N, C-alpha and C positions, 0 to 999 in steps of 0.2 A: 522736595516738590516733584510731582510726577511729570512725565513728558507732556501729557495732555494739558496740565496746568501751565507749564512753561510755554507751550505753543499758544495757549489762550492769552497769556500775559504778553507775549511778543506781538500777537495780532492786535491786541488792544493798544499797545504802544505805537504801532505803525498807524493805526486809525487815528489815534490822538495827534500824532505828528502831522498827518494830512489835514486834520481839522484846524490845527494851528496855522498851517500854510494858507488855508482859505481865509482865516481871520486876518493874517498879515496882508493878504491880497486886498481884502475889503478896506483895510486901513491905509492902502497905498504904499505899503512897505514891500515893493516888488523884489528887491534882492533877497530879503528874508523869505518871502513866499517861494521864490524859485529854489532856494537852498533847502528849505524844509520839504517841499514836494519831491525834490530829487532824492533826498534821504529816505523818505517814506516809500517811494516807488522802488528803490533799489533794495531796501530791507524787506519789503513785501512783494518781491518781483514776480511771485507765482500767482498773484492776484491781478487779473486783467483790469478790475475796477480801479486799482491804485494807479495803473498806467494811464487810464482814461483821465483820472483826476490830475495826474501830473501833466498830461497834455493840455488840459483846460487852463491850468495855471501858467504853463510855459507860453501858450498862445496869447494869453491876456497880458503877459509880461513883455510881449513883443518878440519872443523867440519862437517863430513858427517852425524852424527846422527841428528844434528839440521837441516841439509839439507833434510834428509828423513822426519823428522817430519813436516817441512814446506810444503813439497810436498804433504804429506798426508792431510794437512789442505786445500791446494788448491784443491785437488781432492774431498774432502768432500764437498766443496762449489760448485764445477763444475765437476761432475763425468765424463764428456766427454771432459775434457780439455786436448787435445792431447799433447800439449807441456809438461804439468805436468806429464802425464802418461809416456811419453818418458824419461823425466829426472829422474823420480823415478825408471823406469826400469834400466836405466844406473847405478844409485847409488846402486841398489840392486844387480846388476851383480858384482860390485866391492866388495860387502860384501859377495858374494857367495850365495846369496838367489835367486838361479836361478828359482825355481818354481814360486815365487811371481813375479820375473822380467818378466818371460814368460807371466804371467797373465796380467801384465801392458801393455806389448807390444800387446797382443791380444786385450785388450780393446781399445787401441789406433787404432789398425787395423780396428776394427769394427766401430769406430767413424769416420774414414776417408772415404769419399765417392767421392771426386772430385779430388783426387791426386793419379793417378795410380803409379807414381814413388815412392811416399812415402809408398803406400800399398805394393809394391814389396819389398822395403827395409825392411819393418817390417816383411814380411813373411820370408825373409832371416835371420833376427835376431832371429825370433822365432825358425826356423829350426836349427840354430847354437847352440841353448841351449839344443837340444836333446829332447827326449820325457819326458813328466812329469812322476814323480815317482808315482807308484800305492800306494793307501792308505795301511797302515799296515793291515794285515789280521785279527788281533784281535781287530781292531777298528770298531765300528758299523758305517755303512754308513749313511749319513744324509737322513732323510725322509722329506716329505713335511711338516709334522707336526712340525719337529724340526726347520724348517725355517719359520714357520708361524708367520707373523708380525702383524696379526690382533689385538693381545692384546697390541701391542706397537704402537698405533696410537696416537701420542701426541695431535693432534688437537681434536680427539674424547675425549681423557682424559680431556683436558682443558674444553671442553663443559660439560662433566660430572661433573667435580668439580663445575663449576658455577651453573649448573642446580640443583644439589643436595644440594647446600648451604653448602658444606663442605670446602669452601675455607678459612675459618677462625676459629681459636680457641681462646678463651679468657684466660687470665692469664697464659700464658705459663711460665713466670718467675715472681717472686714477685718484688715489687718496689725496694727493696734494691739491688737485683741482677741487675736490670735494671740500677739503678743509678751508680753502680760500673762499669758496662760495658760501660755506656755512657761516663764516664770519660776516660776509656781506648780508646774509639773510637773517642774521640774528636780530632779536628785538632791539630797537634803538638805532639800528643801522640806517643811514640816510639814503642808501641805495634803493630801498623799498619804502613805499608810503601807502596811503589810502587803505588803512587796515579795516578788515571786515571780520567780525567774530560771529560764528554760527553755533546754535545750540537747539537743534530741532531734529525732525525725522529724516532730513536730507543731508545734514552735515553737523558735525561737532568738531570744529577746528577753527583756526585763525588764519586768514589769508592777508598777505601784504603784497600789493601790486608794484611792479618795477616802476620807478619814477621815469618821467619823460623830460628831457632826453635821458637815455640810459646812463648810469654811472659808468665811467671808463672800464672798471673791472668787469662789470656785467657785460658790457659791449664786447670786451675782448674775449670773454669766455663763452659768449652767446654762440659764436660760430662753432666752437668745440662741442658744445651741447648739441646743437642741431646736427653736426656731422656725426656725432655718436648715435643719435637717433636714426639718422638716415642710413647708417651702416647696418641697421637691423632690418632694413627693408626686405632682404632676402628671406627673412623668417616670417614675414607677414603673409597671410593667405591672399589669394587672388580676390576674394570677396572684399577683404579689408581694403586692399589697394583700389579696387573698383569704386568702393564707397568714398574713399578719400578723393579720388580723381573727380568723381561726379560732384562732390561737395564743392571742390574748387571751381569746376566749370560753371556752377550755378552762382558763383560770386560770393560764397560763404566767407565771411570776414572774421577770423578768429582773433582772440585778444593777445595780450603780451604775456610774458613770463611772470609768474607770481611765486612768492615764497609762502609755504604753508606749514603750520606747526600743528601736529597732532599730539594731544595728550593721550595717555593710555585709554584705549577704547574709542578714540576719535575716528571719524570717518568722513568721507566727502563723496557725494554724488555730483558729478560735474555740472548738472543742470542748475545747481545752486549758485552758479557764478554769474551775476548779472551783467558783467562786462563782455561775456562771450555770447555770440549769437546762437540761438537754439538750433539752427540748422547745421551747426558744426560740432558734432558730438564726439570728437576724438581728442584725446590728450595723452600725455605721458607724465608719470610721476617719477622724478629722479631723487632718490634718497641721498641726503647729504650726511645726516647723523641719525643714529638710532640708539635708544637706551637698551635695546635688546642685547642679551648675552648669548642667546640661543640661535639667533638667526632665523627664527621661524615665527616671527610675530607680525606678519603682514598678510592680509587676505584680500582677494577680490571676491565680492559678495554679490550674488544675484538677489536683488531686492524687489523683483516684480511681484505685485499683489497676486494672491491666489496660487503661487508656486512655492514648492518646497525650497527653502533658502539654501542654496548651494554656496559653499565657500571653498576656494582654492587657495591653499597656503602658498605664498610666493617666496617667503624667506629672504627678504631683501636685506642687503648690507649696503654700506656707503658706496655709492657709485653705480648701484644697480637701478634698473628702470622697470616700471610696470606700466602697461598700456591700459587705459580705461576707455570705455565706450558706453554712452547712455542714450536713452530715447524716451521721449515723453509724448503723450497724445492727450487731446482734449476729449472729455466725455461729458455727457449731460446726465445728471442724476437728479430726479425729482424737479426737473426744470431749471437746475442750476449747473452752470458750466464748471467743470473741474478738471484737474490734471491727473493722469494715471500713468503708471509704468516707468520705473527707473530700472534700466537693464542691469547695471551693476555699479558698484561703488568700491572705493579703496578704503580699507579699514586697517588701523594700526593698533595692535594690542599693547604696544609700549610706546613711550614718547618718541616722536620722530620729527625731524626737520627735513623738508623736501622742497624741490622746485616743481612747480606745475607748468608744463610746457604744452601749448596747443600744437597739435601736429600740423596744422596749416602753416606753421612757421618753417617746417622742414622743407628744404628745397627738393 
């Protein structure tokens, strides 16, 4: 089966799952509707419509917090998605967050150009919320420098990592630590759960996220892993450090450690991970085991459309670390919102077991 057919089949499966969620909702089976909609949204997480549907079901099931979170995800993927902006504004009004609700309605108003009736309705809703509250007098007003995003250009950071050759460090962990972690990360281990398998243009691998609370062995080794990554800080470029600091200052919330299994030819673009917020595009891949006998079977690949695909062979062995950085933007093609640009991904030419560690966990 071709990749296009596989993608089509996966898309139809996600859509069918969401349809089943709505059917369960109409039948009053709220727990089932919630479960199915969550599954569909995570599996089809690059589709903002799926997140809007997830929000609709969550809100009707009485889980407004999950509804708000799903709508924020939809808007992160498609900033001018009017339906999502309207829905988020409605939920925020119910929560009493009128200032942010007003901002959502204003963004929706600015995005509507061909529906005078909707624009008029939005103007009425904005006016009904009253004037925005002025900022506290003792709070400094934002300046252009405060909002300068030049330091946080993930695509540039990715290129800088590749160009400077700082995408790899050797011997992050010793062989004994790797062997212990490999046992914990192996299929069937109770230390990791919530398995996600991918087979599309953005990933071909299997991820298993660390259970909460962390298994004692993982908790004990976690500090060693993070310390090993932090020790590589001197090798990172100032641009990379600047981007990391700015992401932290903006409240980016990375996810937890995950185990990932690559079969030969498997790869992973980090944006494929639904549990990690999109504004935190930095991670490290720590190799625990590899079927490679040559030590040259891992690449960092530039996957940006329209560019010649560059691959840097990293030659990772057990205990070595590769850094990955990715960026995605929303584009509109023929009136349809879409996502474009994956800066680079990790690819394994032989079977590999690794840990995926968000760099936001590094102190």
